[in-house]
C-alpha positions, 0 to 999 in steps of 0.5 A: 047756655047763658046764666045769671043769678040776681038776688035782691035783699030787702029789709024792714022794721016790724011794729015790735022793732024787729028787723026782718030781711029776706032775699029773694033770688031770680035766675035766668037761663037762656040758650045761645042761638048757635049756627048761622044767623042768616038761616033763621033770622035773615039778613042783618039789620042790627048787629050789637058787637062788644069791643074786646081790644086785643084780648081774644084772637080772631075767630069767626064762621067766615072764609078766612079770605073774606075778612081782612084785619089790619092793625091791633088796639093795644087794648086802648080804652076808650077808642072811637069806633066808626062802622061803615060800609065803605073802607074811607067813611069819609067817602060821599058814598059811605053809610055810617052805621056807627060812630062813637066813643067805646070802652073796653068791654062795652057794646055798639050797634052797627044799626041799618035802621038808624039810617032808614035802611032794611039791612046792612050792606054787603061789606061792613068795615069797623074802624077803631081809632085812638083820637085821630090815629087808626088802630085797627080797620075790620072788614067782614060780610053782612050780606049773608054770602058768609055765615054770621054766628053769635060769638064770632070775633073779628079783631077787636069787635065780637058779634054778641046780638043779631037782629035780622029782617025776620026778627024785626018783621022786615022780610021772610028768612034768607035762604041761601043757595050756597056760600060764595 
Protein backbone atom coordinates (compact mmCIF):
# COMPACT_ATOMS: atom_id res chain seq x y z
CA UNK A 1 0.00 0.00 0.00
CA UNK A 2 1.24 3.46 -0.86
CA UNK A 3 1.49 5.98 1.92
CA UNK A 4 2.67 9.50 2.47
CA UNK A 5 2.65 11.75 5.52
CA UNK A 6 2.20 15.46 5.21
CA UNK A 7 2.34 17.73 8.25
CA UNK A 8 1.34 21.35 7.92
CA UNK A 9 2.60 23.77 10.56
CA UNK A 10 1.01 27.14 11.18
CA UNK A 11 1.69 29.80 13.76
CA UNK A 12 0.10 33.07 14.73
CA UNK A 13 0.35 35.78 17.33
CA UNK A 14 -2.56 36.24 19.73
CA UNK A 15 -3.64 39.77 20.79
CA UNK A 16 -1.70 39.32 24.07
CA UNK A 17 1.50 38.68 21.99
CA UNK A 18 1.46 34.95 22.76
CA UNK A 19 2.70 32.93 19.77
CA UNK A 20 0.45 29.98 19.03
CA UNK A 21 1.71 27.10 16.84
CA UNK A 22 -0.21 24.06 15.63
CA UNK A 23 0.54 21.08 13.42
CA UNK A 24 -2.04 19.32 11.29
CA UNK A 25 -1.09 15.85 10.03
CA UNK A 26 -2.63 14.49 6.86
CA UNK A 27 -2.22 10.85 5.90
CA UNK A 28 -3.26 9.06 2.76
CA UNK A 29 -3.24 5.30 2.33
CA UNK A 30 -3.93 3.73 -1.04
CA UNK A 31 -3.61 0.28 -2.49
CA UNK A 32 -1.38 0.00 -5.52
CA UNK A 33 -3.45 -1.72 -8.22
CA UNK A 34 -2.26 -5.31 -8.55
CA UNK A 35 -2.13 -7.54 -11.60
CA UNK A 36 -2.70 -6.93 -15.27
CA UNK A 37 -4.18 -3.46 -15.71
CA UNK A 38 -5.63 -4.52 -19.09
CA UNK A 39 -8.12 -6.72 -17.20
CA UNK A 40 -9.49 -3.86 -15.09
CA UNK A 41 -8.80 -0.72 -17.11
CA UNK A 42 -8.96 -1.76 -20.76
CA UNK A 43 -6.37 -1.07 -23.43
CA UNK A 44 -3.75 1.53 -22.47
CA UNK A 45 -4.27 5.16 -23.46
CA UNK A 46 -1.78 6.91 -21.18
CA UNK A 47 1.14 5.23 -19.40
CA UNK A 48 3.02 7.30 -16.85
CA UNK A 49 6.60 6.08 -16.68
CA UNK A 50 9.39 7.00 -14.28
CA UNK A 51 12.89 7.34 -15.73
CA UNK A 52 15.01 5.27 -13.31
CA UNK A 53 18.27 5.06 -15.23
CA UNK A 54 20.08 1.80 -14.54
CA UNK A 55 19.11 1.74 -10.85
CA UNK A 56 16.50 -1.03 -11.12
CA UNK A 57 16.92 -4.36 -12.91
CA UNK A 58 14.45 -5.12 -15.70
CA UNK A 59 11.49 -6.92 -14.14
CA UNK A 60 8.06 -7.13 -15.77
CA UNK A 61 5.05 -9.37 -16.35
CA UNK A 62 5.38 -9.65 -20.14
CA UNK A 63 6.78 -12.69 -21.93
CA UNK A 64 10.57 -12.27 -22.02
CA UNK A 65 10.58 -12.84 -25.78
CA UNK A 66 8.16 -9.93 -26.30
CA UNK A 67 10.37 -7.27 -24.68
CA UNK A 68 13.60 -6.08 -26.28
CA UNK A 69 15.98 -3.78 -24.42
CA UNK A 70 19.38 -2.76 -25.77
CA UNK A 71 21.96 -0.52 -24.14
CA UNK A 72 22.31 1.08 -20.72
CA UNK A 73 21.79 4.69 -19.68
CA UNK A 74 24.69 4.95 -17.23
CA UNK A 75 22.20 6.90 -15.07
CA UNK A 76 22.65 9.86 -17.43
CA UNK A 77 20.57 12.87 -16.43
CA UNK A 78 18.84 14.68 -17.90
CA UNK A 79 18.10 12.58 -20.97
CA UNK A 80 16.02 13.12 -24.10
CA UNK A 81 13.27 10.50 -24.33
CA UNK A 82 11.14 9.74 -27.35
CA UNK A 83 8.24 7.28 -27.00
CA UNK A 84 6.80 6.13 -30.31
CA UNK A 85 5.10 3.21 -32.05
CA UNK A 86 8.02 2.64 -34.46
CA UNK A 87 11.65 1.67 -33.90
CA UNK A 88 12.60 4.68 -36.05
CA UNK A 89 10.98 7.84 -34.68
CA UNK A 90 11.72 9.59 -38.00
CA UNK A 91 9.57 7.11 -39.94
CA UNK A 92 6.73 8.90 -41.67
CA UNK A 93 4.30 6.45 -40.02
CA UNK A 94 5.70 7.02 -36.52
CA UNK A 95 3.34 8.32 -33.88
CA UNK A 96 5.30 10.26 -31.26
CA UNK A 97 3.59 9.66 -27.91
CA UNK A 98 6.23 11.64 -25.96
CA UNK A 99 9.27 13.72 -26.91
CA UNK A 100 11.04 15.63 -24.16
CA UNK A 101 13.78 16.04 -21.59
CA UNK A 102 13.51 13.97 -18.41
CA UNK A 103 15.76 13.95 -15.34
CA UNK A 104 16.56 10.85 -13.29
CA UNK A 105 13.56 10.05 -11.08
CA UNK A 106 11.13 12.18 -13.09
CA UNK A 107 8.02 10.91 -14.87
CA UNK A 108 6.89 11.19 -18.46
CA UNK A 109 3.61 10.26 -20.16
CA UNK A 110 3.29 7.92 -23.12
CA UNK A 111 0.04 9.52 -24.27
CA UNK A 112 -2.18 8.39 -27.16
CA UNK A 113 -4.79 11.07 -26.37
CA UNK A 114 -2.21 13.78 -27.12
CA UNK A 115 -2.44 12.65 -30.76
CA UNK A 116 -6.21 12.23 -30.70
CA UNK A 117 -5.98 8.44 -30.51
CA UNK A 118 -8.11 6.24 -28.23
CA UNK A 119 -5.30 3.79 -27.39
CA UNK A 120 -1.60 3.14 -27.82
CA UNK A 121 -0.34 1.01 -30.71
CA UNK A 122 0.49 -2.68 -30.21
CA UNK A 123 4.19 -1.97 -29.64
CA UNK A 124 5.78 0.98 -27.89
CA UNK A 125 9.41 2.01 -28.26
CA UNK A 126 11.07 4.18 -25.62
CA UNK A 127 14.31 5.67 -26.93
CA UNK A 128 16.65 7.26 -24.39
CA UNK A 129 19.25 9.72 -25.70
CA UNK A 130 22.13 11.70 -24.25
CA UNK A 131 22.12 14.57 -26.73
CA UNK A 132 21.97 12.78 -30.08
CA UNK A 133 23.56 9.55 -28.81
CA UNK A 134 21.10 6.68 -28.35
CA UNK A 135 21.81 5.15 -24.93
CA UNK A 136 18.94 2.70 -24.67
CA UNK A 137 16.15 1.32 -26.85
CA UNK A 138 13.16 -0.28 -25.10
CA UNK A 139 10.42 -2.17 -26.97
CA UNK A 140 7.42 -3.58 -25.09
CA UNK A 141 3.83 -4.55 -25.92
CA UNK A 142 1.00 -2.09 -25.30
CA UNK A 143 -1.97 -3.81 -26.97
CA UNK A 144 -2.98 -6.02 -24.02
CA UNK A 145 -1.73 -9.14 -25.81
CA UNK A 146 0.83 -9.07 -22.98
CA UNK A 147 0.09 -8.00 -19.40
CA UNK A 148 0.93 -4.52 -18.12
CA UNK A 149 1.28 -4.17 -14.36
CA UNK A 150 2.07 -1.20 -12.15
CA UNK A 151 5.75 -1.47 -11.20
CA UNK A 152 6.81 -3.21 -14.42
CA UNK A 153 10.39 -2.14 -15.11
CA UNK A 154 11.36 -2.01 -18.79
CA UNK A 155 15.04 -1.02 -18.88
CA UNK A 156 15.24 2.52 -17.52
CA UNK A 157 11.46 3.08 -17.61
CA UNK A 158 9.12 1.94 -14.82
CA UNK A 159 5.34 1.88 -15.25
CA UNK A 160 3.90 3.93 -12.38
CA UNK A 161 0.39 4.96 -13.54
CA UNK A 162 -1.91 3.24 -16.04
CA UNK A 163 -4.90 4.98 -17.63
CA UNK A 164 -6.89 2.62 -19.83
CA UNK A 165 -9.89 3.04 -22.09
CA UNK A 166 -12.33 2.02 -19.33
CA UNK A 167 -10.74 4.51 -16.89
CA UNK A 168 -11.20 7.32 -19.40
CA UNK A 169 -14.70 6.30 -20.52
CA UNK A 170 -13.55 5.42 -24.04
CA UNK A 171 -14.81 1.82 -24.22
CA UNK A 172 -15.62 -1.30 -22.21
CA UNK A 173 -13.01 -3.30 -20.35
CA UNK A 174 -10.81 -5.46 -22.55
CA UNK A 175 -11.60 -9.17 -22.29
CA UNK A 176 -8.57 -11.28 -23.05
CA UNK A 177 -8.90 -14.58 -24.83
CA UNK A 178 -5.40 -15.58 -23.76
CA UNK A 179 -1.91 -14.24 -24.14
CA UNK A 180 -0.32 -14.29 -27.60
